[in-house]
C-alpha positions, -999 to 999 in steps of 0.1 A, spaced: 538 339 -453 568 357 -432 597 339 -427 626 347 -406 650 376 -407 687 364 -407 695 384 -374 674 358 -355 677 324 -367 712 317 -353 692 320 -318 664 297 -324 678 263 -310 681 278 -277 649 296 -276 631 266 -283 651 244 -260 638 267 -229 607 256 -207 577 245 -223 553 247 -192 516 251 -205 497 275 -185 462 270 -186 438 300 -185 402 302 -178 387 319 -207 357 316 -230 361 292 -260 343 275 -293 334 238 -290 326 214 -315 312 234 -346 294 215 -372 298 229 -409 272 206 -423 243 231 -403 227 253 -425 218 281 -398 231 278 -363 259 265 -350 255 241 -318 257 256 -286 293 265 -278 315 247 -249 335 270 -227 362 265 -199 354 267 -164 375 261 -135 363 235 -110 391 235 -78 421 244 -103 410 223 -127 398 231 -164 365 219 -176 343 224 -208 305 235 -196 281 239 -221 269 280 -229 233 290 -239 244 311 -267 240 303 -303 255 325 -336 245 320 -373 275 307 -399 290 321 -425 284 312 -459 320 294 -462 311 274 -432 279 264 -446 302 251 -474 333 241 -456 338 202 -446 355 212 -416 346 212 -376 363 215 -342 362 182 -324 344 177 -292 373 184 -269 377 219 -292 413 212 -293 420 204 -329 401 210 -357 397 187 -391 384 193 -425 383 171 -454 392 182 -489 385 168 -526 418 167 -551 412 183 -580 424 177 -612 448 209 -612 462 199 -581 481 167 -590 513 164 -612 534 140 -634 523 110 -615 486 113 -616 486 123 -578 488 157 -558 518 172 -557 537 182 -523 531 219 -532 491 205 -530 497 189 -498 515 220 -481 486 242 -496 460 220 -480 478 219 -445 483 257 -448 444 259 -457 432 240 -425 454 256 -404 440 289 -416 404 277 -409 411 265 -378 421 296 -363 397 316 -381 367 294 -364 384 301 -328 382 336 -335 416 349 -343 426 373 -370 426 361 -402 444 388 -417 477 382 -400 481 348 -398 465 339 -361 475 368 -342 457 375 -313 443 411 -301 474 418 -276 497 405 -306 476 434 -331 480 459 -305 519 453 -297 523 448 -340 537 413 -328 534 384 -360 542 346 -360 568 336 -387 576 300 -401 609 289 -384 605 248 -397 586 230 -418 584 193 -420 565 172 -442 561 132 -446 542 117 -472 536 78 -470 513 77 -498 501 105 -523 463 110 -529 452 109 -565 426 130 -585 386 129 -567 404 111 -537 392 124 -504 418 135 -477 408 144 -440 431 164 -421 434 170 -387 450 201 -367 463 214 -336 487 240 -320 505 240 -289 532 258 -268 568 255 -281 593 272 -258 591 307 -250 589 324 -280 570 298 -301 544 276 -310 542 245 -331 512 233 -356 511 196 -363 493 177 -386 477 142 -395 463 136 -430 443 104 -436 426 90 -466 388 90 -459 379 57 -482 401 37 -458 410 56 -427 447 50 -434 470 75 -422 487 91 -455 512 120 -441 520 136 -412 534 167 -405 549 196 -380 559 230 -380 578 254 -354 568 293 -355 581 319 -333 567 354 -326 585 386 -341 582 427 -339 568 438 -372 583 467 -370 619 459 -355 620 425 -373 631 409 -338 618 382 -321 598 383 -292 594 364 -261 553 350 -258 539 375 -228 516 354 -208 487 376 -220 493 365 -253 501 331 -240 469 329 -222 452 341 -255 456 311 -274 470 285 -251 431 281 -242 425 263 -275 459 239 -271 457 202 -259 459 202 -221 488 176 -227 519 178 -251 504 157 -284 530 149 -308 522 143 -348 558 124 -343 559 111 -306 589 82 -318 624 91 -302 646 105 -326 627 109 -356 636 127 -384 615 158 -379 643 165 -350 671 161 -375 693 195 -377 702 200 -413 736 212 -418 749 235 -443 755 229 -482 788 238 -491 799 247 -523 805 235 -550 772 221 -553 763 189 -574 730 204 -591 716 240 -596 691 263 -607 700 298 -609 679 331 -613 648 318 -598 624 349 -596 592 355 -572 561 362 -593 533 378 -582 512 351 -576 542 337 -551 533 366 -526 510 359 -498 485 386 -478 515 401 -464 532 405 -492 563 383 -489 567 348 -507 544 324 -496 562 293 -478 549 270 -503 572 286 -530 604 276 -514 591 238 -514 589 242 -556 625 263 -557 642 240 -538 627 206 -558 637 227 -591 675 215 -584 666 182 -580 682 157 -609 655 147 -635 668 110 -634 654 111 -594 619 132 -603 615 106 -632 625 71 -611 614 84 -579 588 103 -554 592 127 -528 588 107 -492 601 137 -466 611 170 -468 621 195 -439 630 234 -444 644 259 -423 634 291 -432 661 319 -423 656 347 -442 626 366 -461 623 369 -495 612 397 -513 593 403 -545 625 420 -562 651 391 -553 668 367 -574 671 333 -558 696 304 -567 687 268 -557 715 245 -549 714 205 -542 740 180 -531 732 141 -523 733 133 -487 742 96 -475 731 95 -438 754 87 -411 732 70 -389 714 35 -391 687 25 -370 657 2 -369 620 7 -383 602 20 -354 565 15 -357 546 53 -352 517 55 -326 502 76 -353 499 48 -377 529 48 -398 563 31 -401 591 55 -396 629 47 -403 662 66 -405 677 37 -424 683 47 -463 679 20 -483 689 14 -516 658 23 -535 659 57 -517 680 91 -520 685 119 -503 697 153 -506 704 187 -488 695 219 -505 702 258 -499 681 283 -514 703 318 -514 704 352 -529 719 352 -563 731 390 -555 753 386 -524 745 343 -517 731 351 -482 712 320 -472 676 321 -472 661 283 -467 681 251 -460 665 217 -465 666 181 -465 648 157 -492 643 119 -490 629 102 -520 615 66 -528 618 43 -556 582 49 -578 558 19 -570 551 -1 -604 512 9 -610 
């Protein structure tokens, strides 16, 4: 998945602080679709206008589903603005703790997002590019990823993931996720991400035009919906640059061929693995990852050599716990059994920054 090049990242905060006014155009859209039906989708729901208000009405057309649709445990929700899919945790997706790894979680987030945009008819060869974007050589690139995991699923557990997207300033969009344990209905994780539009030829940021906005906002919630609605939640925190010398390091990391995505760039999940390579072993042995936030600042190519640096961080803020509206308890307080680190990924050759991050770790529970 493409990341930001270095000449644009310094302007992101200004762009994201711009107006988030959502335009509601009148376009056709797919409605609730069940992947459990073997031959046909149900009737499609499309948007109609009634005195300036958008509403859903039922169209009379039906279409034949693909083999992938029939096998996926996924569907658009009744309002058509979010997508849910169920996943079984496979044996090869669990790690030393006998639970799914954070890389597994990140891959599932990416998978359900891609299935969502494919379901509503966006291109699958450009990570959710619209028709106008393809004509103008525009692409989406990841600016930030924030994942919180409250309970890791184990082998054979079934996880249901809901995802949706919406506008984020004048050049960006955001995508959120909520993860639930299918057996209990418990929220076991949440995630959010920011994406910006870039010209594929010039590698410069591009403001979202009204034409492009109209093409994707028809599939977004009419009112803002956030996976992290709590004020001052950790997904909003700025990540300071890690300064030399770092306490821990893993040098000379090189992308494998398998790390490249369909755009011939290092996939975002690979960055998570690289960050974790420089975590001290005693933390890996006694703790599990609770929160990870990554800011993507430069694209990484196949021939690049990367250094992973890590330093322990002590939070400056201590606040009381807040109960989240999505069913989880959040806190910025670092308790005695938790650890927090700052990270940077940079090119070995010239020290240019690729990625900066922050991780929070909690003590492993006794099993």
